[in-house]
C-alpha positions as CSV (number, residue, x, y, z in Angstrom):
1,M,108.0,198.6,-70.4
2,M,107.4,202.2,-69.2
3,A,104.5,201.0,-67.0
4,K,106.9,198.6,-65.4
5,M,109.5,201.0,-64.5
6,M,106.7,203.2,-63.2
7,M,105.2,200.6,-60.9
8,M,108.8,199.8,-59.8
9,M,109.4,203.6,-58.7
10,M,106.2,203.9,-57.0
11,M,107.0,200.8,-54.7
12,I,108.3,201.9,-51.4
13,I,110.6,199.8,-49.4
14,T,109.3,199.4,-45.7
15,T,110.7,197.5,-42.8
16,N,108.3,195.3,-40.7
17,N,107.0,198.3,-38.7
18,K,104.3,197.1,-36.1
19,P,102.8,199.6,-33.9
20,S,101.5,198.4,-30.6
21,I,97.9,199.8,-31.3
22,I,95.9,201.0,-34.2
23,I,93.0,202.7,-34.0
24,R,91.1,203.6,-37.3
25,D,88.0,205.7,-36.9
26,N,86.0,205.4,-40.2
27,E,83.5,208.3,-39.5
28,K,86.3,211.0,-38.7
29,R,88.6,209.3,-41.5
30,T,91.6,209.1,-39.1
31,C,93.9,206.6,-37.9
32,M,96.5,206.6,-34.9
33,L,99.4,204.5,-34.6
34,I,100.1,204.2,-31.1
35,N,103.5,202.8,-29.6
36,V,104.0,202.2,-26.1
37,A,107.5,201.4,-24.9
38,I,109.3,201.7,-21.7
39,S,112.8,202.9,-21.9
40,G,115.9,204.2,-19.8
41,D,115.7,207.5,-18.1
42,R,118.2,209.3,-20.4
43,N,116.5,207.8,-23.6
44,V,112.8,209.0,-23.2
45,I,112.9,211.9,-25.6
46,K,115.1,210.1,-28.0
47,K,113.0,207.3,-28.1
48,E,110.0,209.4,-29.0
49,A,112.1,211.0,-31.8
50,E,113.0,207.5,-33.1
51,K,109.4,205.9,-32.7
52,I,107.9,209.0,-34.9
53,L,110.4,208.6,-37.5
54,K,110.2,204.8,-37.8
55,Y,106.9,204.9,-38.5
56,K,107.0,207.9,-41.0
57,D,106.9,205.5,-43.9
58,L,104.1,203.4,-42.7
59,T,101.9,206.7,-42.1
60,V,102.3,207.8,-45.4
61,E,101.2,204.2,-46.7
62,I,98.4,204.2,-44.4
63,Q,97.3,207.6,-45.6
64,R,97.5,206.7,-49.2
65,M,95.8,203.3,-49.0
66,W,93.2,204.0,-46.7
67,N,92.6,207.6,-47.4
68,V,92.6,208.7,-43.8
69,K,94.6,211.5,-41.8
70,T,97.4,209.3,-39.9
71,K,99.4,210.4,-37.0
72,V,102.0,208.5,-34.7
73,I,101.5,208.7,-31.1
74,P,104.6,207.7,-29.1
75,V,103.7,206.9,-25.3
76,I,107.2,206.5,-24.0
77,I,108.0,206.4,-20.2
78,S,111.2,205.4,-18.4
79,A,111.3,202.6,-16.1
80,T,111.5,204.9,-13.2
81,G,108.6,207.1,-14.4
82,T,110.3,209.8,-16.1
83,I,108.3,211.4,-19.1
84,S,109.0,214.2,-21.7
85,K,107.5,217.5,-22.0
86,S,105.4,216.5,-24.8
87,F,103.9,213.4,-23.1
88,R,101.0,214.8,-22.2
89,K,100.3,216.1,-26.0
90,Y,100.5,212.7,-26.9
91,V,98.2,211.1,-24.5
92,I,95.6,213.8,-24.8
93,N,95.0,212.5,-28.5
94,I,93.8,209.2,-27.3
95,S,90.4,208.8,-26.7
96,G,89.3,207.7,-23.0
97,N,90.4,209.1,-20.0
98,H,94.5,208.6,-19.3
99,E,95.7,210.1,-16.1
100,V,99.5,210.5,-16.4
101,K,100.0,209.6,-12.8
102,E,98.3,206.1,-13.3
103,L,100.6,205.8,-16.5
104,K,103.6,206.4,-14.6
105,K,102.7,204.3,-11.5
106,T,102.1,201.3,-14.0
107,A,105.6,201.9,-15.4
108,I,107.4,201.9,-12.0
109,L,105.3,198.9,-10.6
110,G,106.3,196.8,-13.7
111,T,109.9,197.9,-13.1
112,A,109.8,196.9,-9.6
113,H,108.2,193.3,-10.5
114,R,111.0,192.6,-12.9
115,L,113.7,193.5,-10.4
116,R,112.0,191.5,-7.8
117,K,111.9,188.5,-10.2
118,V,115.7,189.1,-11.1
119,L,117.1,189.6,-7.7
120,T,115.2,186.6,-6.2
């Protein structure tokens, strides 16, 4: 009976969190949960904080299950290319060559494409 209660207490209720990209490095024993989103101009900072909080439980669960150091990396750009002050800090953590200028350009071109589709 006591063991059953302990198991029930250890169970963590998590929602269906699914980050955009998961990068697991077995050699360094790290895991990155990358979430990419395009938001409105005024919501960039709010959206970053929301994504970090949303994946907090998943981060803890992955650390426990895989025994790796896990971090959440929100990549949030507004529809017009606005980024937060901490955006570069997050993007540096992702391996590879990522230019902020190119990421902003991609977001703006995507917005223009959608607008053209809707307006024609």
